[in-house]
matplotlib code that plots the C-alpha trace (Angstrom):
import matplotlib.pyplot as plt

x = [0.0, 1.2, 0.5, -0.7, 1.0, -0.7, -3.2, -2.1, -4.1, -6.6, -10.3, -11.0, -14.1, -14.2, -17.3, -17.6, -15.5, -15.2, -11.3, -10.4, -12.4, -11.1, -7.9, -7.6, -9.2, -7.2, -4.0, -5.3, -5.9, -2.1, -0.8, -2.5, -5.7, -8.6, -11.0, -15.1, -15.8, -19.2, -20.7, -24.4, -24.3, -24.5, -22.3, -19.4, -19.7, -19.6, -16.3, -14.8, -15.7, -14.1, -10.8, -10.6, -11.9, -14.4, -17.4, -19.7, -23.1, -21.7, -25.0, -25.4, -21.8, -20.5, -18.6, -17.3, -14.2, -13.7, -10.4, -11.5, -14.0, -12.4, -15.1, -15.0, -15.3, -18.5, -20.1, -21.9, -21.1, -22.5, -24.5, -27.2, -27.6, -25.1, -24.8, -26.9, -22.8, -20.9, -23.6, -23.1, -19.3, -19.6, -21.8, -19.2, -16.7, -15.3, -12.5, -13.9, -11.0, -9.8, -7.2, -5.1, -4.9, -3.4, -1.1, -0.1, 0.7, 2.1, 4.6, 5.3, 9.4, 7.7, 7.0, 3.5, 2.2, -1.7, -3.6, -7.4, -9.9, -12.8, -11.7, -8.2, -7.1, -6.8, -4.2, -2.4, -2.0, -0.6, 1.4, 3.1, 4.3, 5.6, 7.7, 8.9, 9.3, 11.3, 13.6, 14.6, 13.0, 11.2, 7.3, 4.0, 0.5, -3.1, -5.6, -8.8, -7.1, -8.0, -5.8, -5.8, -3.6, -3.1, -2.2, 0.5, 4.4, 5.8, 8.0, 11.0, 12.2, 13.5, 10.0, 7.6, 3.4, 1.4, -2.4, -5.3, -7.5, -11.3, -13.3, -15.1, -11.2, -10.2, -12.7, -11.1, -7.3, -6.7, -2.8, -1.8, 0.3, 1.1, 4.9, 3.2, -0.7, -1.9, -5.4, -6.1, -9.1, -12.7, -16.7, -19.1, -20.0, -21.1, -22.9, -25.8, -22.7, -21.1, -24.4, -23.2, -20.7, -18.8, -19.1, -17.3, -14.5, -13.9, -13.6, -11.1, -8.9, -8.5, -5.0, -3.7, -4.6, -1.8, 1.9, 5.3, 7.5, 9.1, 5.4, 4.5, 1.0, 0.6, -3.0, -4.8, -6.2, -7.9, -11.2, -12.3, -12.8, -9.5, -7.8, -9.4, -7.9, -4.7, -4.6, -5.7, -3.2, -0.1, -1.4, -2.8, -0.9, 2.9, 2.7, 5.1, 2.7, 3.0, 0.3, -0.1, -2.4, -3.7, -5.0, -2.3, 0.8, 1.9, 4.8, 6.5, 4.7, 4.2, 2.2, 1.0, 0.6, -0.5, 0.5, 3.7, 4.9, 6.5, 8.4, 8.8, 9.8, 13.4, 14.8, 12.2, 9.9, 11.6, 10.0, 10.2, 8.6, 5.8, 2.5, 1.2, 3.6, 2.4, -0.3, -1.5, -2.3, -4.9, -6.6, -6.1, -7.4, -4.3, -2.0, -3.1, -2.6, 1.1, 1.8, 0.4, 2.6, 5.6, 5.2, 4.9, 7.9, 10.0, 9.2, 10.4, 13.5, 13.7, 16.1, 14.0, 15.1, 13.7, 10.6, 10.3, 11.1, 8.3, 5.9, 7.0, 7.0, 3.9, 1.5, -1.9, -4.9, -7.1, -10.7, -9.6, -10.2, -8.3, -7.9, -9.3, -9.6, -10.4, -13.0, -14.1, -13.0, -14.7, -12.5, -13.7, -12.8, -13.4, -13.6, -16.2, -14.2, -15.7, -18.8, -19.5, -20.2, -17.1, -15.5, -17.0, -16.6, -13.1, -13.6, -16.0, -13.2, -10.5, -12.7, -14.9, -17.8, -18.7, -20.9, -21.8, -22.6, -23.8, -25.8, -26.3, -26.9, -27.0, -25.2, -26.5, -27.0, -27.5, -25.4, -26.5, -23.4, -22.2, -24.6, -21.4, -20.4, -23.9, -22.6, -19.3, -21.9, -23.3, -25.5, -25.9, -27.0, -28.6, -28.1, -29.5, -31.3, -30.4, -31.2, -35.0, -33.6, -30.5, -32.7, -34.8, -31.9, -30.6, -33.8, -33.7, -30.2, -28.6, -29.9, -30.4, -31.9, -32.4, -30.8, -30.9, -28.0, -24.5, -24.2, -27.1, -25.6, -22.3, -23.8, -26.2, -23.1, -21.2, -23.5, -24.1, -20.5, -19.4, -20.5, -18.2, -15.7, -16.0, -15.2, -17.7, -16.8, -17.9, -18.3, -21.2, -21.0, -22.6, -21.9, -22.0, -24.2, -27.3, -26.1, -22.0, -20.0, -17.9, -16.9, -14.1, -16.4, -18.7, -15.2, -14.0, -17.6, -17.4, -13.7, -15.3, -18.3, -16.1, -13.9, -17.1, -18.0, -17.8, -13.9, -12.6, -8.6]
y = [0.3, 3.4, 6.1, 9.4, 12.0, 14.6, 15.8, 14.8, 16.6, 17.4, 15.8, 13.6, 12.3, 8.7, 8.1, 4.5, 1.6, -1.3, -2.3, 1.3, 3.1, 0.6, 1.4, 5.0, 5.5, 3.1, 4.8, 8.2, 7.0, 5.9, 9.2, 10.7, 12.2, 12.4, 9.9, 10.1, 6.8, 5.9, 3.4, 3.4, -0.8, -2.1, -4.9, -2.4, -0.7, -3.5, -4.6, -1.6, -0.5, -4.4, -3.2, -0.1, 2.6, 5.3, 5.2, 8.6, 9.0, 11.7, 12.8, 14.5, 16.2, 19.8, 19.7, 23.1, 21.4, 18.5, 19.2, 16.8, 13.9, 10.5, 9.3, 5.9, 5.8, 4.3, 6.4, 9.5, 13.0, 14.2, 12.7, 10.7, 12.7, 13.4, 11.3, 13.6, 13.2, 14.7, 17.1, 18.3, 18.6, 20.7, 23.2, 23.2, 24.2, 20.6, 19.1, 15.6, 13.1, 9.7, 7.4, 7.8, 11.8, 10.3, 8.4, 11.1, 13.2, 10.4, 9.3, 12.2, 11.4, 7.6, 7.4, 7.2, 5.5, 5.8, 3.5, 4.0, 3.4, 1.8, -1.4, -3.2, -1.3, -4.2, -6.4, -3.2, -2.0, -6.2, -6.7, -2.9, -4.2, -7.7, -5.6, -3.1, -5.9, -8.5, -6.2, -5.9, -2.5, -2.1, -1.7, -1.5, -2.8, -1.4, 0.8, -0.1, -3.4, -4.7, -3.9, -0.4, 2.1, 2.5, -1.5, -1.0, -0.5, 2.6, 3.7, 6.5, 8.0, 4.5, 2.8, 3.0, 2.8, 1.0, 2.2, 1.4, 4.1, 4.3, 7.6, 7.4, 7.0, 10.1, 12.4, 12.2, 13.2, 17.0, 16.9, 13.5, 13.3, 10.8, 10.3, 8.2, 8.4, 5.8, 5.8, 2.9, 3.6, 4.9, 3.7, 4.6, 3.6, 4.9, 7.5, 8.0, 8.5, 10.7, 12.7, 11.7, 10.9, 14.5, 13.9, 10.3, 11.7, 15.1, 12.3, 10.3, 13.3, 14.4, 11.9, 14.5, 17.3, 17.9, 18.3, 17.1, 17.8, 15.7, 13.7, 11.3, 10.0, 7.0, 7.0, 4.3, 6.0, 3.2, 5.2, 8.2, 9.7, 8.7, 10.3, 13.9, 13.2, 12.8, 15.9, 17.8, 16.4, 17.2, 21.1, 21.8, 19.8, 20.0, 16.2, 14.0, 12.4, 8.7, 7.4, 3.2, 1.4, -2.2, -1.0, 1.4, 2.2, 5.4, 7.9, 8.1, 5.0, 2.0, -0.1, -3.5, -4.8, -8.9, -9.6, -7.7, -5.3, -2.4, 0.9, 4.0, 5.8, 6.7, 7.1, 4.0, 1.2, -1.8, -4.8, -5.6, -9.2, -11.5, -11.2, -14.4, -16.1, -15.2, -17.4, -15.6, -12.1, -13.3, -11.0, -7.7, -5.8, -8.1, -6.1, -2.7, -3.8, -4.8, -2.1, 0.4, -1.6, -1.5, 2.4, 2.8, 0.9, 2.3, 5.7, 4.7, 3.8, 0.2, -1.7, -3.0, -6.4, -6.7, -5.3, -8.2, -10.7, -9.2, -9.1, -13.4, -13.8, -12.7, -14.8, -13.7, -12.3, -13.5, -12.8, -11.9, -14.6, -16.8, -20.4, -22.8, -26.1, -28.5, -30.7, -34.2, -32.0, -28.5, -25.9, -23.4, -20.0, -16.8, -13.8, -12.4, -8.8, -8.4, -6.0, -4.2, -5.2, -4.2, -5.9, -8.8, -8.8, -9.1, -12.3, -13.9, -12.2, -14.9, -18.3, -20.2, -22.6, -20.7, -22.0, -18.1, -17.7, -13.8, -11.4, -10.2, -6.2, -4.0, -1.7, 1.1, -0.6, -3.7, -6.4, -5.2, -4.3, -8.7, -9.2, -9.7, -12.3, -14.2, -16.8, -17.9, -18.8, -22.4, -21.3, -18.9, -19.3, -16.1, -15.2, -12.5, -9.3, -9.0, -12.3, -11.3, -8.3, -10.5, -13.3, -10.5, -9.1, -12.7, -13.6, -16.8, -15.8, -17.5, -20.5, -19.7, -20.3, -18.2, -20.0, -17.4, -18.6, -19.3, -22.5, -23.9, -21.9, -23.8, -27.4, -26.6, -25.2, -28.4, -30.5, -29.1, -28.4, -31.8, -33.0, -30.6, -30.1, -26.5, -23.7, -22.1, -18.8, -16.9, -13.1, -11.4, -7.8, -7.0, -6.0, -8.5, -6.4, -8.4, -11.8, -11.1, -8.8, -7.9, -9.1, -11.3, -13.3, -13.8, -15.2, -16.9, -18.7, -19.8, -21.1, -23.2, -24.6, -25.7, -27.3, -29.8, -30.8, -35.0, -35.6, -31.9, -32.5]
z = [-0.2, -0.9, 1.8, 0.8, 2.7, 0.9, 3.1, 6.0, 9.2, 6.6, 6.2, 3.3, 2.4, 0.6, -1.7, -2.6, -0.8, -3.4, -4.1, -5.2, -2.8, 0.3, -1.0, -1.2, 2.5, 4.0, 2.4, 2.9, 6.9, 7.0, 5.2, 8.4, 6.8, 8.9, 6.7, 6.4, 4.4, 3.3, 0.5, 0.1, 0.4, 4.1, 3.2, 1.9, 4.9, 7.1, 5.7, 5.5, 9.4, 10.1, 8.6, 11.2, 8.4, 10.4, 8.7, 8.5, 6.8, 3.6, 2.9, 6.1, 5.8, 5.9, 2.8, 3.5, 6.2, 3.9, 1.8, -1.1, -2.0, -3.2, -5.6, -6.9, -10.9, -11.1, -9.2, -11.4, -10.6, -13.9, -16.1, -16.2, -12.3, -9.8, -7.0, -4.3, -2.4, -5.2, -5.9, -2.3, -2.2, -6.1, -4.4, -1.4, -3.9, -2.7, -5.2, -6.8, -7.5, -7.4, -6.6, -9.9, -8.8, -5.4, -6.5, -8.8, -5.8, -3.6, -6.6, -8.3, -9.5, -11.1, -14.9, -16.0, -18.8, -19.0, -21.6, -22.6, -25.7, -26.0, -26.6, -25.8, -22.7, -20.7, -23.0, -23.9, -20.5, -19.5, -22.5, -21.6, -18.2, -19.4, -22.1, -19.0, -16.4, -18.7, -19.7, -16.2, -15.2, -12.1, -13.0, -11.3, -13.5, -12.3, -12.3, -14.4, -15.1, -11.7, -9.2, -7.4, -8.2, -4.4, -4.0, -6.3, -4.9, -4.4, -7.2, -7.5, -10.7, -11.5, -12.1, -14.3, -13.5, -16.4, -15.9, -17.5, -17.5, -18.4, -18.9, -15.3, -14.2, -16.8, -15.5, -12.1, -12.7, -12.2, -11.7, -13.1, -16.5, -18.7, -19.9, -22.7, -22.9, -25.0, -27.1, -28.8, -30.5, -30.2, -30.4, -28.8, -24.9, -21.3, -23.6, -20.9, -18.1, -20.4, -21.3, -25.3, -28.2, -27.6, -23.5, -23.8, -26.4, -24.3, -20.8, -22.9, -24.1, -20.9, -21.2, -22.9, -20.3, -18.0, -19.9, -18.4, -20.7, -23.7, -23.4, -26.5, -27.4, -28.8, -30.9, -33.0, -36.1, -37.5, -36.4, -37.7, -34.4, -33.7, -36.4, -35.7, -31.8, -33.3, -35.5, -32.6, -29.9, -32.0, -32.9, -29.6, -26.7, -27.9, -27.3, -29.4, -31.5, -32.7, -34.9, -35.0, -37.9, -39.0, -41.7, -43.6, -43.5, -41.0, -42.0, -38.5, -37.0, -36.5, -38.1, -39.1, -42.5, -43.2, -39.9, -39.5, -37.4, -38.5, -37.3, -39.4, -36.3, -38.0, -41.7, -43.1, -42.0, -41.1, -40.3, -36.7, -36.5, -37.7, -35.0, -36.4, -34.7, -31.6, -30.3, -27.6, -29.5, -32.2, -35.0, -36.0, -32.7, -31.1, -33.2, -32.2, -28.9, -29.8, -32.3, -29.2, -26.9, -29.0, -29.8, -25.8, -24.7, -27.5, -25.7, -23.0, -24.6, -24.2, -26.9, -30.1, -29.3, -25.5, -27.3, -29.6, -26.7, -24.1, -27.2, -28.0, -24.6, -23.5, -21.4, -22.4, -20.2, -18.3, -19.3, -23.0, -25.2, -22.5, -23.6, -20.8, -21.5, -24.3, -23.0, -25.6, -28.6, -27.6, -27.1, -24.5, -24.5, -21.9, -23.3, -20.6, -20.6, -24.0, -22.4, -25.4, -29.3, -30.3, -28.2, -29.3, -32.7, -32.3, -30.6, -33.3, -36.1, -34.9, -34.9, -36.8, -36.3, -33.3, -30.3, -28.7, -24.6, -24.7, -22.9, -19.4, -19.0, -22.5, -23.8, -25.9, -29.5, -28.6, -31.4, -34.5, -35.6, -35.4, -38.5, -40.6, -38.1, -37.7, -40.4, -38.1, -35.2, -35.2, -32.4, -29.5, -25.6, -24.7, -20.8, -18.4, -19.1, -23.0, -23.7, -25.6, -27.2, -28.5, -29.8, -31.5, -33.3, -34.2, -35.7, -38.3, -39.0, -36.1, -34.0, -30.3, -27.1, -23.7, -21.1, -18.5, -16.5, -17.5, -16.2, -18.1, -21.0, -20.5, -20.0, -23.5, -25.5, -24.8, -25.9, -28.8, -29.8, -29.7, -32.7, -34.6, -31.8, -31.8, -30.2, -27.5, -26.8, -23.9, -25.6, -23.6, -25.5, -21.9, -18.4, -16.2, -13.1, -13.3, -12.2, -11.2, -9.6, -12.2, -15.5, -13.7, -11.5, -14.6, -16.2, -13.1, -13.1, -16.6, -15.7, -13.2, -15.3, -17.8, -15.1, -13.8, -16.9, -17.7, -19.3, -18.4, -17.6]

ax = plt.figure().add_subplot(projection="3d")
ax.plot(x, y, z, "-o")
ax.set_aspect("equal")
plt.show()
């Protein structure tokens, strides 16, 4: 745990006591702050109290005496409707920050790599961290990836934090800055939380907000919005912009052509490696992740040979096209982290003869954009709140059934896939909150269900 001493002697409120909120409250308390902690969930309050955190109902708190409100990223403070505690803090003029801001205040000498985008953030973050660590440098990896920032080890000027950053987290940074800021892509997501696409883009662009000097922006330019952002950042913010692409060559950047990674950061484009030889980074979307990781680690000063070795030895990411097991000839793939249709499209593009498990809490737009991949799907097994709407979209194009829960879907998919020895793919295109606490819990449940099948290794 990193002790946050920048608020020593001050009163700081912490709203939201899931993993990052608990870590923030404990780090502030250890650093000498007077902490007022709260969560609307009685269970989380009970957990916090057992861990020695002082509780206070923030709905009844006078924010005029509070130095800062540390807000869980999951709690809205603008759209669709501000949480009453956040609204009270704003009325009092109390700054609202997140745990990423506290990390930056506490470890100012370290280097920071921030990774954002609609899809691919987790894989890219983990890949960058793996490359840096494999090269023998001190590194800590966390953020939206699942490890709260303040539970990481303290690093000095010889260390690097690699942080996955959601739009929710970026909304809560003020002075935090990044030596290397990675923007992968952008497609519509979380629009209700940001008041529309413009608000979503604005939140993401905060990764480029603070200037530190000699900063590098690595920006994917394979979608129209991201191309515009790359042009704007290069004009407005004096960043050194490295463009990356997997659909075309980019002069002065990093690109992938027919599965080969090219470095055009010097005088001419040079082939670096064949990404088709990296089995745990399948598909064009993972090639984009690899291109971004290559550009980011080059910006950190790593040698090309070390970067190539790191990419080749990447062990993959849990819950992101994670091979689980092969049972009676049926391969099971856990892509629980695919919480929207665009992410699921990346997985469907990688496989044929798919027995697809999908559903949960639907995102705006549903799965209509997945129609080009319907011929790959032999049968769909639909769960959760989204099941009726998904069934209507699939119509007669894809055989499907509504299995309600994941356990029923796994059993039915296994039975159906045996004859063809196909692939059972959990790639929900939905959030998990109707049946699971998060995508990780959903993925772990899938793995456990596969392990319990007859004949499982």
